[in-house]
C-alpha positions as CSV (number, residue, x, y, z in Angstrom):
1,M,-101.9,128.8,-89.7
2,S,-102.4,131.6,-87.1
3,H,-102.4,131.5,-83.3
4,L,-103.8,133.4,-80.4
5,E,-101.8,133.8,-77.2
6,L,-103.4,134.7,-73.9
7,E,-101.6,135.7,-70.7
8,N,-103.3,136.3,-67.4
9,F,-106.8,136.3,-69.1
10,K,-109.4,134.5,-67.0
11,C,-108.6,130.8,-66.7
12,F,-105.4,131.1,-68.8
13,T,-102.1,132.1,-67.2
14,N,-100.2,131.6,-70.5
15,K,-101.5,129.6,-73.4
16,T,-101.2,129.5,-77.2
17,I,-104.2,128.4,-79.2
18,P,-103.7,127.4,-82.9
19,L,-106.1,128.9,-85.4
20,N,-106.7,127.9,-89.0
21,K,-109.1,128.7,-91.8
22,L,-111.6,126.6,-90.0
23,T,-111.0,126.2,-86.3
24,I,-113.2,124.1,-84.0
25,L,-113.2,124.5,-80.3
26,A,-114.5,121.4,-78.5
27,G,-114.5,120.1,-74.9
28,A,-116.4,120.0,-71.7
29,N,-118.4,122.9,-70.3
30,G,-116.2,125.4,-68.4
31,G,-113.1,124.2,-70.1
32,G,-111.9,127.6,-71.6
33,K,-113.5,127.5,-75.0
34,S,-115.7,130.6,-74.4
35,T,-112.7,132.4,-72.9
36,V,-110.9,132.1,-76.2
37,I,-113.8,133.6,-78.1
38,Q,-114.2,136.4,-75.5
39,A,-110.6,137.3,-75.9
40,L,-110.9,137.6,-79.6
41,L,-114.1,139.7,-79.2
42,F,-112.4,141.9,-76.6
43,L,-109.4,142.3,-78.9
44,R,-111.6,143.3,-81.8
45,R,-113.4,145.8,-79.6
46,T,-110.0,147.2,-78.6
47,I,-109.1,147.7,-82.3
48,E,-112.5,149.4,-83.0
49,H,-112.0,151.7,-80.0
50,C,-108.3,152.5,-80.1
51,A,-107.2,152.2,-83.7
52,K,-107.4,154.7,-86.5
53,W,-109.9,154.3,-89.3
54,E,-109.3,154.3,-93.1
55,G,-112.5,154.6,-95.1
56,D,-113.3,154.9,-98.8
57,N,-112.3,151.8,-100.7
58,K,-110.4,150.1,-97.9
59,N,-112.7,150.4,-94.9
60,R,-110.4,149.1,-92.3
61,Y,-108.8,149.9,-89.0
62,Y,-105.0,150.5,-88.7
63,Y,-102.3,151.7,-86.4
64,L,-103.6,150.5,-83.0
65,E,-102.1,152.7,-80.3
66,T,-102.3,153.3,-76.6
67,N,-104.2,156.6,-76.6
68,G,-105.4,156.6,-73.0
69,L,-108.8,155.2,-73.9
70,N,-110.4,152.5,-71.8
71,V,-112.1,149.4,-73.3
72,E,-115.4,148.4,-71.8
73,L,-115.7,144.8,-70.5
74,N,-119.4,144.5,-71.0
75,G,-121.9,145.3,-73.8
76,S,-120.1,145.1,-77.1
77,Y,-120.4,141.8,-78.9
78,C,-122.6,140.5,-76.1
79,L,-119.6,140.5,-73.8
80,A,-120.4,140.2,-70.1
81,L,-116.9,140.0,-68.5
82,G,-117.9,141.8,-65.3
83,T,-115.2,143.8,-63.6
84,S,-111.5,144.0,-64.1
85,D,-110.7,141.8,-61.0
86,L,-112.6,138.9,-62.6
87,I,-110.1,138.9,-65.5
88,I,-107.2,137.9,-63.2
89,P,-106.6,134.2,-63.1
90,K,-107.1,132.6,-59.7
91,E,-103.7,130.9,-60.2
92,N,-102.0,134.3,-60.5
93,P,-103.9,136.7,-58.1
94,S,-101.1,139.2,-58.0
95,A,-101.1,139.8,-61.8
96,D,-101.2,143.5,-62.7
97,F,-101.6,143.0,-66.5
98,C,-103.1,140.7,-69.1
99,S,-102.2,140.4,-72.7
100,I,-103.8,139.2,-76.0
101,S,-101.5,138.4,-78.9
102,F,-102.4,137.4,-82.4
103,A,-99.9,136.0,-84.9
104,N,-100.2,135.1,-88.6
105,Y,-97.2,133.5,-90.3
106,S,-94.2,135.8,-89.6
107,E,-96.2,138.8,-88.3
108,S,-97.9,139.4,-85.0
109,F,-99.2,142.0,-82.7
110,Q,-99.8,142.1,-78.9
111,V,-101.9,144.3,-76.7
112,V,-101.1,144.5,-73.0
113,Y,-103.8,145.8,-70.7
114,E,-103.3,147.3,-67.2
115,I,-105.2,145.7,-64.3
116,S,-105.2,148.2,-61.6
117,E,-105.8,147.6,-57.9
118,E,-109.2,149.3,-58.3
119,T,-112.2,147.4,-59.5
120,N,-113.2,148.8,-62.9
121,L,-115.7,148.1,-65.7
122,W,-112.9,148.4,-68.2
123,L,-109.3,147.6,-69.0
124,K,-106.7,150.2,-70.2
125,P,-104.4,149.2,-73.1
126,I,-100.9,150.3,-72.0
127,E,-98.7,148.6,-74.6
128,V,-99.0,147.6,-78.3
129,H,-96.2,145.5,-79.8
130,N,-95.3,144.5,-83.4
131,M,-98.2,146.0,-85.3
132,M,-99.1,143.5,-88.1
133,V,-100.4,144.0,-91.6
134,Q,-103.5,146.1,-91.9
135,N,-105.4,143.6,-94.0
136,E,-105.5,141.1,-91.2
137,M,-109.0,139.7,-90.5
138,L,-109.3,141.5,-87.2
139,F,-108.7,144.9,-88.8
140,I,-111.0,144.9,-91.8
141,Q,-114.4,146.5,-91.2
142,E,-116.5,143.3,-91.8
143,F,-116.5,141.1,-88.7
144,Y,-119.2,138.6,-87.9
145,Y,-120.1,137.0,-84.6
146,L,-123.1,134.9,-83.7
147,N,-123.8,134.4,-80.0
148,A,-124.9,131.1,-78.6
149,E,-128.1,132.7,-77.3
150,R,-129.6,133.6,-80.7
151,L,-133.2,134.9,-81.0
152,G,-135.9,132.3,-81.2
153,P,-138.9,132.6,-83.4
154,R,-140.4,136.2,-83.6
155,I,-143.4,137.4,-85.5
156,T,-141.4,140.4,-86.7
157,Q,-137.9,141.7,-86.4
158,S,-136.8,145.3,-86.2
159,V,-134.7,147.0,-89.0
160,K,-131.8,149.3,-88.6
161,F,-128.9,151.0,-90.4
162,F,-125.6,149.2,-90.4
163,D,-122.2,150.0,-91.8
164,Y,-122.1,146.6,-93.6
165,P,-124.7,143.9,-94.0
166,N,-124.7,141.5,-91.0
167,A,-127.2,139.3,-89.2
168,G,-126.5,140.9,-85.8
169,Y,-125.0,139.1,-82.8
170,Q,-128.2,137.1,-82.2
171,G,-129.6,136.9,-85.7
172,E,-131.9,139.9,-85.1
173,F,-131.4,141.3,-88.6
174,V,-131.9,138.2,-90.7
175,A,-135.4,139.2,-91.9
176,Q,-134.1,142.6,-92.9
177,L,-131.2,141.2,-94.9
178,I,-133.4,138.7,-96.8
179,S,-136.3,141.1,-97.4
180,D,-134.2,144.0,-98.6
181,T,-134.8,143.4,-102.3
182,E,-132.9,146.5,-103.4
183,S,-129.6,145.2,-102.0
184,N,-130.3,141.6,-102.8
185,Y,-130.8,142.2,-106.5
186,K,-127.3,143.8,-106.5
187,F,-125.7,141.1,-104.4
188,E,-124.6,137.8,-105.8
189,V,-123.6,134.8,-103.7
190,D,-120.0,133.7,-104.4
191,E,-119.9,130.7,-106.7
192,K,-118.0,128.6,-104.2
193,R,-120.7,129.1,-101.6
194,R,-123.7,128.3,-103.8
195,N,-125.8,125.3,-103.3
196,G,-126.1,123.4,-106.6
197,N,-129.8,122.7,-106.1
198,S,-130.5,126.3,-107.1
199,K,-129.2,128.0,-110.2
200,S,-129.9,131.4,-108.8
201,K,-127.2,133.7,-107.4
202,R,-129.7,135.6,-105.3
203,L,-129.5,135.5,-101.5
204,E,-133.0,134.4,-100.7
205,Q,-132.9,131.5,-103.2
206,Q,-129.5,130.3,-102.0
207,V,-130.7,130.6,-98.3
208,N,-133.6,128.3,-99.2
209,A,-131.5,125.9,-101.1
210,W,-129.2,125.4,-98.1
211,L,-132.1,125.4,-95.7
212,N,-133.8,122.6,-97.7
213,E,-130.5,120.7,-97.5
214,L,-130.6,120.9,-93.7
215,M,-134.4,120.5,-93.3
216,P,-136.0,118.9,-96.3
217,G,-139.2,120.6,-97.3
218,V,-138.6,123.8,-95.4
219,S,-138.2,127.2,-97.1
220,I,-138.7,130.8,-96.0
221,T,-139.7,134.1,-97.5
222,A,-139.2,137.6,-96.0
223,N,-141.1,140.8,-96.2
224,Y,-140.2,144.4,-95.3
225,D,-143.0,146.6,-94.0
226,K,-142.0,150.3,-94.3
227,A,-145.1,151.4,-92.5
228,T,-144.2,149.5,-89.3
229,H,-140.4,149.7,-89.9
230,S,-140.2,146.0,-89.4
231,A,-139.4,142.8,-91.3
232,Q,-140.9,139.3,-91.1
233,I,-139.9,135.8,-91.9
234,R,-142.6,133.4,-93.0
235,V,-142.1,129.7,-93.3
236,Y,-143.2,126.9,-95.7
237,N,-143.0,123.2,-94.9
238,Y,-144.9,120.0,-95.9
239,Y,-147.8,120.8,-93.6
240,T,-148.5,124.4,-94.6
241,K,-149.9,123.1,-97.9
242,G,-148.3,125.7,-100.2
243,D,-149.2,128.6,-97.8
244,T,-146.8,130.3,-95.3
245,T,-147.1,130.6,-91.6
246,I,-145.4,132.9,-89.1
247,S,-142.1,131.6,-87.7
248,T,-143.5,131.4,-84.1
249,N,-145.7,128.5,-85.3
250,I,-142.6,126.4,-86.1
251,G,-139.7,125.3,-83.9
252,F,-136.5,127.1,-82.8
253,G,-134.2,125.2,-85.3
254,I,-135.0,127.5,-88.3
255,S,-134.6,130.7,-86.3
256,Y,-131.3,129.5,-84.9
257,V,-129.7,128.3,-88.1
258,L,-130.9,131.0,-90.5
259,P,-128.3,133.6,-89.2
260,I,-125.5,131.1,-89.8
261,I,-126.6,130.4,-93.4
262,V,-127.1,134.1,-94.2
263,T,-123.9,135.2,-92.6
264,G,-121.9,132.5,-94.3
265,L,-123.3,133.5,-97.7
266,I,-122.7,137.3,-97.3
267,A,-119.4,137.3,-95.4
268,R,-116.5,139.1,-97.0
269,R,-113.6,137.0,-98.1
270,G,-110.7,137.3,-95.7
271,S,-113.0,138.3,-92.8
272,L,-113.6,136.4,-89.5
273,M,-116.8,134.7,-88.6
274,I,-117.3,133.3,-85.1
275,V,-120.2,131.0,-84.4
276,E,-121.1,129.6,-81.0
277,N,-123.1,126.3,-80.9
278,P,-124.2,126.0,-84.5
279,E,-125.9,122.7,-83.6
280,A,-128.4,124.3,-81.2
281,H,-132.0,123.1,-81.8
282,L,-131.0,121.1,-84.8
283,H,-131.7,117.4,-85.6
284,P,-128.4,115.3,-85.8
285,S,-128.6,115.1,-89.6
286,A,-128.9,118.9,-89.8
287,Q,-126.0,119.3,-87.3
288,S,-123.8,117.3,-89.7
289,K,-125.0,119.4,-92.7
290,I,-124.4,122.7,-91.0
291,G,-120.8,121.4,-90.4
292,Q,-120.5,120.7,-94.1
293,F,-121.9,124.2,-94.9
294,L,-119.4,126.0,-92.7
295,A,-116.5,124.0,-94.1
296,K,-117.5,125.1,-97.6
297,I,-117.7,128.7,-96.5
298,A,-114.2,128.4,-95.0
299,N,-113.0,127.0,-98.3
300,A,-114.5,130.0,-100.0
301,G,-112.1,132.3,-98.1
302,V,-113.9,133.2,-94.8
303,N,-112.0,132.5,-91.6
304,I,-114.3,130.6,-89.3
305,I,-114.0,129.8,-85.6
306,V,-116.7,127.5,-84.1
307,E,-117.4,126.5,-80.6
308,T,-119.4,123.2,-80.5
309,H,-120.5,120.3,-78.3
310,S,-121.7,118.2,-81.3
311,D,-120.0,115.1,-82.6
312,H,-122.4,115.2,-85.6
313,F,-121.1,118.7,-86.5
314,V,-117.5,117.4,-86.4
315,N,-118.6,114.4,-88.5
316,G,-119.8,116.9,-91.1
317,I,-116.4,118.6,-91.2
318,Q,-114.8,115.2,-91.6
319,I,-117.1,114.3,-94.5
320,T,-116.3,117.6,-96.3
321,C,-112.6,116.9,-96.0
322,A,-113.0,113.4,-97.4
323,K,-115.0,114.8,-100.3
324,K,-112.1,117.3,-100.9
325,E,-114.5,120.2,-100.6
326,I,-112.0,121.7,-98.1
327,S,-108.4,120.8,-97.6
328,N,-107.8,118.8,-94.4
329,E,-104.8,121.1,-93.8
330,D,-107.1,124.1,-93.5
331,V,-109.0,122.5,-90.5
332,T,-107.8,122.5,-86.9
333,I,-109.7,121.0,-83.9
334,N,-108.7,122.3,-80.4
335,F,-109.8,120.0,-77.6
336,F,-110.0,121.6,-74.2
337,S,-109.8,119.5,-71.1
338,Q,-109.3,120.0,-67.4
339,K,-106.9,117.9,-65.3
340,E,-106.7,118.0,-61.5
341,G,-103.6,119.9,-60.4
342,N,-103.1,121.8,-63.7
343,K,-103.1,125.6,-63.4
344,Q,-105.0,126.1,-66.6
345,P,-106.9,124.1,-69.2
346,E,-105.0,121.7,-71.4
347,I,-105.5,122.1,-75.2
348,E,-104.8,119.2,-77.5
349,T,-104.8,120.0,-81.2
350,I,-106.4,117.3,-83.5
351,S,-106.0,117.3,-87.2
352,I,-108.0,115.6,-89.9
353,T,-106.5,113.4,-92.6
354,E,-107.3,113.5,-96.3
355,K,-109.7,110.6,-95.8
356,G,-111.5,112.5,-93.1
357,E,-110.1,110.5,-90.2
358,L,-109.1,112.2,-86.9
359,S,-105.4,112.2,-86.0
360,S,-106.2,111.3,-82.4
361,W,-109.1,110.7,-80.1
362,P,-108.2,111.9,-76.6
363,K,-110.2,110.8,-73.6
364,G,-113.3,112.9,-73.2
365,F,-113.5,113.9,-76.9
366,F,-117.0,113.0,-78.0
367,D,-116.8,109.5,-76.4
368,Q,-120.0,109.6,-74.4
369,S,-121.9,107.4,-77.0
370,Q,-119.3,104.6,-76.5
371,K,-119.5,105.0,-72.7
372,D,-123.3,104.8,-72.8
373,F,-123.3,101.8,-75.1
374,A,-120.9,100.0,-72.8
375,E,-123.1,100.8,-69.8
376,L,-126.1,99.5,-71.6
377,F,-124.2,96.3,-72.6
378,K,-123.6,95.6,-69.0
379,F,-127.3,95.7,-68.2
380,R,-128.2,93.6,-71.2
381,K,-125.8,90.9,-70.0
């Protein structure tokens, strides 16, 4: 179990957030979930900008130091934090610093940032404490983030060079990853991540096996056109009658879920994968299945943090625990809530039992269905 600690960062004056191999952030809108993700992304950007680099076989960052460099608040990882004065909590307007700490077992590190009286588009790291092991997931080169605002259907996608295969923050490189046959014939999907409905180890076949699990009858193929320097996803379903159609002729769900499936299948063991709203544009049954998929990816050794508003997604995680496809001890649900008079959001940690049951069901935690049924019952009476 790891944890993230935030001090004077947006809505948090001082809060510790438990993290696990699979961490779910749930709760009402505006409750602090996105702030936790933004803090992790900003910390990662600080490491990239201020730490030293060790290449060759290790490909990692190490020895983070205060070297006088400023870290931008906007741009990287789709961050749009605005200006430095917006980082200061309203409950502590005189704060002249904020800090982000990350701990794993007995080791931890903390970065303290100066917040000057001037309004800036950056923060300056002024202290680094207790440098942790260099193999920690935030320090290795491979780092995966999928923004809530992913790309919808496109006729083509651009291609680019990247230091390591990734789908992009909005899924903009999915077509390139699947269509690059040279790398795909060398790459084999980890056995723990494979869907049993396909015997193939190849990426495209495994993507289609998982896609069919979520959306029966749906599959895709990808092509890379060197002449136009672009890649294209084409889609099959029951109604294309054995032919393919461009992705813009079919709904948003496929375009939104493909980056999740591809990233989960290619992510390096020990790395961190952050996904916002994996349930977006998906039917409830597919929401449950994508929860089961991400649980299996976490069980295969990828650290996953998910922000979700879907009880169906959580149901999928519970089912995976009950099926023993991931240990219930490797899953943590953090429920964010707001209470009048409190200076910062409350976070209640919920665990899952071996049988897939939740340890608690706090008020406001995916209870809207029960409330709606009760309201309907009143009218029926």
